[in-house]
C-alpha positions as CSV (number, residue, x, y, z in Angstrom):
1,M,-22.5,-28.3,62.5
2,L,-24.2,-29.2,65.8
3,R,-23.4,-27.7,69.2
4,A,-23.5,-29.3,72.6
5,D,-26.8,-27.7,73.4
6,E,-28.3,-29.3,70.3
7,A,-27.0,-32.7,71.6
8,V,-28.7,-32.0,74.9
9,A,-32.0,-31.1,73.1
10,A,-31.8,-34.3,71.0
11,A,-31.3,-36.4,74.1
12,D,-34.2,-34.8,75.8
13,K,-36.4,-35.3,72.8
14,L,-35.4,-39.0,72.6
15,Y,-36.2,-39.5,76.3
16,K,-39.5,-37.6,75.9
17,R,-40.4,-39.8,73.0
18,F,-39.6,-43.2,74.5
19,K,-39.7,-42.6,78.2
20,T,-36.6,-44.7,78.9
21,R,-32.9,-44.1,79.5
22,N,-32.0,-47.8,79.1
23,A,-29.5,-48.2,76.3
24,D,-30.6,-51.7,75.4
25,E,-34.2,-50.6,75.1
26,L,-33.3,-47.5,73.1
27,V,-31.2,-49.4,70.5
28,E,-34.2,-51.8,70.0
29,L,-36.7,-49.0,69.8
30,L,-34.5,-47.1,67.3
31,G,-33.9,-50.3,65.1
32,I,-30.2,-50.3,65.6
33,T,-28.6,-53.8,65.3
34,V,-25.9,-54.4,67.9
35,Y,-23.1,-56.9,67.5
36,N,-20.7,-57.9,70.2
37,C,-17.1,-58.1,68.9
38,P,-13.8,-59.2,70.2
39,F,-12.2,-55.7,69.9
40,V,-8.8,-55.4,71.6
41,K,-8.8,-51.6,72.4
42,Q,-11.8,-50.1,70.8
43,K,-15.1,-49.9,72.8
44,G,-17.6,-49.3,70.1
45,V,-18.2,-48.4,66.5
46,Y,-21.3,-46.9,64.8
47,T,-21.9,-47.4,61.1
48,V,-24.7,-47.3,58.6
49,I,-24.7,-50.0,55.9
50,E,-27.4,-49.8,53.1
51,R,-29.3,-47.3,55.3
52,N,-29.4,-49.7,58.2
53,P,-27.7,-48.6,61.5
54,Y,-25.3,-50.9,63.3
55,V,-23.3,-50.7,66.5
56,Y,-20.3,-53.0,67.0
57,I,-19.4,-53.1,70.7
58,N,-16.6,-54.7,72.6
59,E,-17.8,-57.9,74.1
60,S,-15.6,-57.7,77.1
61,L,-17.1,-54.4,78.5
62,D,-18.6,-54.6,81.9
63,P,-22.4,-53.8,82.0
64,K,-21.9,-50.2,83.1
65,M,-19.4,-49.3,80.4
66,R,-21.4,-51.2,77.8
67,S,-24.4,-49.1,78.6
68,I,-22.4,-45.9,78.4
69,V,-20.8,-46.9,75.1
70,L,-24.2,-47.8,73.6
71,L,-25.6,-44.4,74.7
72,H,-22.6,-42.7,73.1
73,E,-23.2,-44.7,69.8
74,I,-26.9,-43.8,69.9
75,G,-25.7,-40.2,70.1
76,H,-23.8,-40.7,66.9
77,H,-26.9,-42.3,65.4
78,I,-29.2,-39.4,66.3
79,L,-26.7,-36.6,65.7
80,H,-24.3,-37.8,63.0
81,R,-26.1,-40.4,60.9
82,R,-25.7,-38.3,57.7
83,E,-22.0,-38.1,58.2
84,A,-21.8,-41.9,58.8
85,M,-23.8,-42.5,55.6
86,R,-21.7,-40.2,53.6
87,I,-18.4,-41.8,54.8
88,G,-19.8,-45.3,54.2
89,G,-18.4,-48.3,56.0
90,F,-17.2,-48.2,59.6
91,C,-16.9,-44.9,61.3
92,E,-14.2,-44.7,63.9
93,F,-14.4,-41.1,65.0
94,D,-10.8,-40.0,65.5
95,I,-10.2,-37.7,68.4
96,F,-7.3,-36.0,66.7
97,A,-9.4,-34.5,63.8
98,I,-11.2,-31.3,64.8
99,Q,-14.4,-32.2,63.0
100,K,-14.5,-35.7,64.4
101,N,-13.5,-34.5,67.8
102,R,-16.5,-32.3,67.8
103,M,-18.7,-35.3,67.0
104,E,-17.2,-37.3,69.9
105,Y,-17.9,-34.4,72.2
106,E,-21.5,-34.2,71.0
107,A,-22.0,-37.9,71.4
108,N,-20.5,-37.8,74.9
109,T,-22.8,-34.8,75.8
110,F,-25.8,-36.7,74.4
111,A,-24.9,-39.8,76.5
112,A,-24.5,-37.6,79.6
113,Q,-27.8,-35.9,79.1
114,I,-29.9,-39.0,78.5
115,S,-28.3,-41.0,81.2
116,L,-28.0,-38.4,84.0
117,P,-31.4,-36.7,84.8
118,D,-31.0,-33.1,86.0
119,D,-33.0,-33.5,89.2
120,E,-31.0,-36.5,90.3
121,I,-27.6,-35.1,89.6
122,L,-28.5,-31.8,91.3
123,E,-29.6,-33.7,94.4
124,Y,-26.2,-35.4,94.6
125,I,-24.4,-32.1,94.0
126,M,-26.4,-30.2,96.6
127,R,-25.5,-33.0,99.1
128,G,-21.9,-32.2,98.5
129,D,-20.9,-35.3,96.6
130,D,-18.0,-35.1,94.2
131,V,-17.9,-36.3,90.6
132,E,-16.5,-39.7,91.5
133,K,-19.2,-40.3,94.1
134,I,-21.9,-39.2,91.8
135,A,-20.7,-41.4,89.0
136,L,-20.6,-44.4,91.4
137,A,-24.1,-43.6,92.7
138,M,-25.6,-43.1,89.3
139,N,-23.7,-46.1,87.7
140,S,-22.0,-43.8,85.3
141,D,-18.5,-42.5,84.5
142,A,-16.9,-39.4,86.1
143,N,-16.3,-37.9,82.6
144,L,-20.0,-38.0,81.8
145,V,-20.8,-36.4,85.2
146,A,-18.3,-33.7,84.4
147,L,-19.9,-33.0,81.1
148,K,-23.3,-32.9,82.8
149,V,-22.0,-30.3,85.3
150,E,-20.7,-28.3,82.4
151,H,-24.2,-28.3,80.9
152,L,-25.8,-27.3,84.2
153,N,-23.4,-24.4,84.4
154,K,-24.6,-23.2,81.0
155,L,-28.1,-23.3,82.4
156,G,-27.1,-20.7,85.1
157,Y,-25.7,-22.9,87.9
158,E,-22.3,-21.9,89.2
159,F,-20.7,-25.2,90.0
160,R,-16.9,-25.6,89.9
161,A,-15.9,-26.7,86.4
162,Q,-14.9,-30.4,86.4
163,E,-12.0,-31.8,84.3
164,H,-13.0,-34.5,81.8
165,R,-11.3,-36.4,79.1
166,S,-12.9,-36.3,75.6
167,D,-11.3,-39.7,74.8
168,F,-12.5,-41.7,77.7
169,L,-14.5,-44.0,75.4
170,K,-11.4,-44.8,73.3
C-alpha cells in the first residue's frame, strides 16, 4: 500500500527523469496510448490490456481539465499499474471503496505534485493569494492546489488546511 508521500516522490522522480510537467509529453514518453471518448459523465479511465497502458479520456474536456485528468491517469499508471493489470479490463476507481479511494487520493496527490512546483506555489501563497486565485494563475484546479498545500504542511509549513474533494475528477 502506497502513501501520499510515495506518490509525491514518484511524481518528483518522473519530473527529474523527463524534465517536463506537460501531460501530453509525459503520456508519449511513457508509451501510454490515449483515446478520446464520448463519455457522458466520466472524465478518464486508465487500463492495461496485454501489458500495454491505455487512457480513455472524455473528448469534451477543456484543455485545462484534460491535462489534469491525464496527469491523474499517469499517476495511476506509475502508482497502480500492478492493480490495473491484476483486475484486467477497464479500471474505474470507485471513490466509495476504501482501497480504491486510497488510489484516487494517491493519483490526485501525484497530479498535484507534478503539475504544481513547490517554488511557484509558495510564491503565490506568500503573496497572499487564495486557493482559487492560485489555481487560476497556475492553470490548475483548486482541489489540486489544496492537496499541494496539504503536502507543504507535511514538509513543515504551517498554512491553513484547505478543503478539497477527493472526487473532483469524477
